[in-house]
C-alpha positions in Angstrom: 85.4 105.5 103.1 88.0 106.4 100.5 85.6 108.2 98.2 86.9 110.3 95.4 87.6 114.0 96.1 85.7 116.7 94.4 88.9 117.4 92.4 89.0 113.8 91.2 85.4 113.8 90.2 85.8 117.0 88.2 88.8 115.4 86.5 86.7 112.3 85.6 83.9 114.6 84.3 86.3 116.7 82.2 88.8 114.1 81.0 86.9 110.8 81.2 89.3 109.1 83.5 91.1 109.3 86.9 94.6 108.2 87.6 96.5 107.2 89.7 94.5 105.8 92.7 96.3 103.7 95.3 94.7 100.3 96.0 97.3 98.0 97.5 101.0 97.7 98.2 103.8 96.6 95.8 104.3 93.6 98.1 100.6 92.6 97.5 101.0 93.2 93.8 103.9 90.7 93.7 101.7 88.1 95.5 99.1 88.6 92.8 101.6 88.2 90.0 102.8 85.0 91.7 99.2 83.7 91.6 99.1 84.4 87.8 102.3 82.6 87.2 101.3 79.7 89.4 98.1 79.2 87.4 100.2 79.4 84.1 102.6 76.8 85.4 100.1 74.3 87.0 97.3 74.8 84.5 98.8 75.7 81.1 96.5 77.5 78.8 93.9 78.4 81.4 94.7 82.1 81.2 95.1 82.2 77.4 92.7 83.5 74.7 89.1 83.3 76.2 90.7 82.1 79.5 92.0 85.6 80.2 88.4 86.5 81.1 86.5 86.0 84.4 89.7 85.2 86.3 88.0 86.3 89.5 85.6 83.3 89.3 88.5 80.8 89.7 90.9 82.6 92.0 90.1 83.9 95.5 93.0 86.4 95.2 91.4 88.1 92.1 88.0 87.8 93.7 89.3 89.9 96.6 90.6 92.5 94.2 87.1 92.8 92.7 85.6 93.3 96.1 88.3 95.5 97.5 86.8 98.3 99.6 89.1 101.0 98.3 88.2 100.3 94.7 84.5 100.1 95.6 84.6 103.4 97.5 86.0 105.1 94.4 83.5 103.4 92.1 80.6 104.4 94.3 81.5 108.0 93.9 80.9 107.6 90.2 78.0 105.2 89.7 76.3 105.2 93.1 76.0 102.8 96.0 74.3 99.8 94.2 77.3 98.2 92.5 77.5 94.9 90.5 80.8 93.4 89.3 80.5 91.7 85.9 83.5 90.9 83.7 87.2 90.9 84.4 90.1 90.5 82.0 93.9 89.9 82.3 95.8 92.0 79.9 99.4 90.6 79.8 102.0 91.9 77.4 105.2 89.8 77.5 108.5 91.3 76.6 109.5 91.0 72.9 106.0 90.0 71.9 104.0 92.3 69.6 100.8 92.6 71.5 99.0 96.0 71.4 95.5 97.4 72.0 94.2 99.6 69.2 92.3 102.8 70.1 88.7 102.0 70.8 85.7 102.8 73.1 84.6 100.1 75.5 80.9 100.9 75.1 81.0 100.0 71.4 80.6 96.2 71.7 80.0 95.4 75.3 76.2 95.9 75.4 75.9 97.5 78.8 73.2 100.2 78.9 72.7 102.8 80.2 76.3 103.9 80.6 76.2 104.0 84.4 79.3 102.0 84.6 83.1 102.4 85.0 86.1 100.3 84.2 88.9 99.8 86.8 92.4 99.1 85.3 94.5 97.7 88.1 98.3 97.5 87.7 99.9 94.3 88.8 103.3 95.4 87.6 104.6 98.9 87.1 103.0 100.3 83.9 104.7 103.0 81.9 105.3 104.2 78.3 108.2 101.8 77.7 106.1 98.7 78.5 102.9 99.7 76.8 100.7 101.7 79.2 97.3 102.9 78.2 96.9 106.2 76.5 93.7 108.2 77.0 92.2 110.7 74.6 91.0 113.0 77.3 87.6 114.5 76.8 86.6 112.1 74.0 84.0 110.5 76.2 81.8 113.6 75.7 81.3 112.7 72.0 79.2 110.0 70.4 80.4 106.4 69.7 82.9 106.6 66.8 83.2 104.2 63.8 85.4 101.2 64.5 87.1 99.3 61.8 87.2 95.5 62.5 90.7 94.4 61.6 91.2 91.2 63.5 95.0 92.0 63.6 97.0 89.0 64.8 98.7 90.9 67.6 95.8 93.1 68.7 94.6 92.1 72.2 91.1 93.2 71.5 88.4 90.7 70.3 87.7 92.1 66.8 90.8 94.3 66.5 88.3 97.1 66.7 90.1 100.3 65.7 89.3 104.0 65.6 91.4 105.6 62.9 93.2 108.9 62.9 93.3 109.3 66.7 95.6 112.4 67.4 98.4 110.8 69.4 99.7 114.2 70.6 96.3 114.7 72.3 96.5 111.4 74.2 97.9 111.1 77.7 99.9 108.1 79.0 98.4 106.5 82.1 101.5 105.7 84.2 100.8 103.5 87.3 102.9 101.8 89.9 102.1 98.2 90.8 99.1 98.3 93.2 97.6 101.5 91.7 94.6 101.8 89.4 92.9 104.1 86.9 89.2 104.4 86.4 87.8 105.3 82.9 84.5 106.1 81.3 82.8 103.7 78.9 83.0 106.2 76.1 86.6 107.4 76.3 88.9 106.6 73.4 91.9 104.7 74.6 94.6 102.2 73.5 98.1 101.0 74.3 101.3 100.2 72.5 104.0 97.5 72.5 105.9 96.3 75.5 109.5 97.3 74.8 110.9 96.5 78.2 112.5 93.3 79.5 109.7 92.3 81.9 106.0 91.5 81.6 103.4 94.2 81.7 100.3 92.9 83.6 97.0 94.7 84.1 93.9 93.3 85.7 90.8 95.0 84.3 87.5 94.9 86.0 85.2 95.6 83.0 83.1 96.6 84.5 81.5 97.8 87.7 77.9 98.6 86.7 75.1 100.2 88.5 72.3 97.8 89.3 70.1 99.7 86.8 72.4 98.7 83.9 71.2 95.9 81.6 73.0 93.7 79.1 71.2 94.2 75.8 73.3 91.8 73.7 73.4 88.7 75.7 74.0 87.2 79.2 76.6 88.3 81.8 77.1 86.7 85.2 77.5 89.3 88.0 78.3 89.5 91.7 76.8 92.0 94.1 79.7 94.1 95.1 77.9 96.7 97.2 74.4 97.8 98.0 71.3 96.2 96.6 70.1 94.9 93.2 66.6 96.1 92.8 66.4 95.4 89.0 67.5 91.8 88.9 68.5 92.0 85.2 71.4 89.5 85.5 72.2 86.0 86.8 74.7 85.6 89.6 78.0 83.9 89.9 79.4 82.4 93.2 82.6 83.7 94.8 85.4 81.2 94.7 86.8 79.8 97.9 89.6 77.7 96.4 92.0 78.2 93.5 90.9 76.4 90.3 88.0 74.5 91.8 86.6 72.1 89.2 83.0 73.5 89.5 84.3 77.1 89.3 86.3 76.2 86.1 83.2 74.6 84.6 81.1 77.6 85.4 83.7 80.1 84.1 83.7 78.2 80.8 80.0 78.7 80.5 80.3 82.4 81.4 83.0 82.8 78.7 80.9 81.2 76.1 78.1 83.7 76.8 80.6 86.6 76.8 82.0 85.5 73.4 78.4 85.8 72.0 78.3 89.4 73.3 81.7 90.4 72.0 81.0 89.0 68.5 77.4 90.0 68.2 76.7 90.9 64.6 80.1 89.8 63.4 80.6 87.1 60.7 84.1 86.4 62.1 85.6 85.5 65.5 89.0 86.2 67.0 90.8 84.2 69.6 89.8 86.3 72.6 
C-alpha cells in the first residue's frame, strides 16, 4: 500500500494539507482531459453550473479516479480504513476568463460532521501560480470556523461567493502540481485560488470529499459509494458506479443528486448562485 509517510502525516497535522502526491502519469491525465472535452462537445452544458458536480456518476474514467488505490491508500492514512466517497467537482478555469475561488473553509457549508474527512484535489493539467493554483493558509485548520461574507460574486467559482476577509496572502503557500498529482487538505484549512493568466485551461478534479463511515450529513442528503472497508453506520444512501459514459439513467440520477446537493450548499440562504 502507498500509505503516507510519518513525515507527510506530520505535515498534514501541522500545516493542514499535503502536496504533491503522485497518482497517475501525464499521459493518463491527457486522457482524462480528453474525456472532459468529449463531454463538453457531445453534451453541451452537462459540465456547467450544477453539472460540474458528481461527474464520477456519469463517467467511468472519473469513477476510476475516485476509486484509485493510490489515492485511497493516502486517504486511509488520515481518516481510517472505512472510506466513503461522496461529492466530486470539476473546477475549470479557462484562459482569459475571470474565474477565481475566494478564501474559505470547506467545512463551513458542507454539513459533514464530525470532521473525519479529507478533500483530494487532483490536477488534470499542470497547476501553478500563473494559471491560478490553490493557496493554503497553513496551520489555519487548527482554529475555529471563521466568519464568511456571502458575496455571490459573478466570477467566484464557489456557490455563495463565501469569503473570509483579511487573509494574510504572505502567509499562504501556493500548491503547485503536475498533471497527475494531487494534494489532500483538511476540512478546516483556509484556502482559495486566483485567476488563470495563462494561455491554457487549468483543470482540477476535486473529490469533496472522502469521509469516514462515521461521518453524517447534517444539512441534507448526499449519495455515497463505498470506496474501501465497511459502512457500519449506514447514514447515507448509495449511488451506483457507472459502466458507460453518459448513460441516460446515470444522468437522471445525477440530476437528482445535484438537486439534493444544492439544498445543502444553500441551506439557510435566501439567495442561490449558479453552482
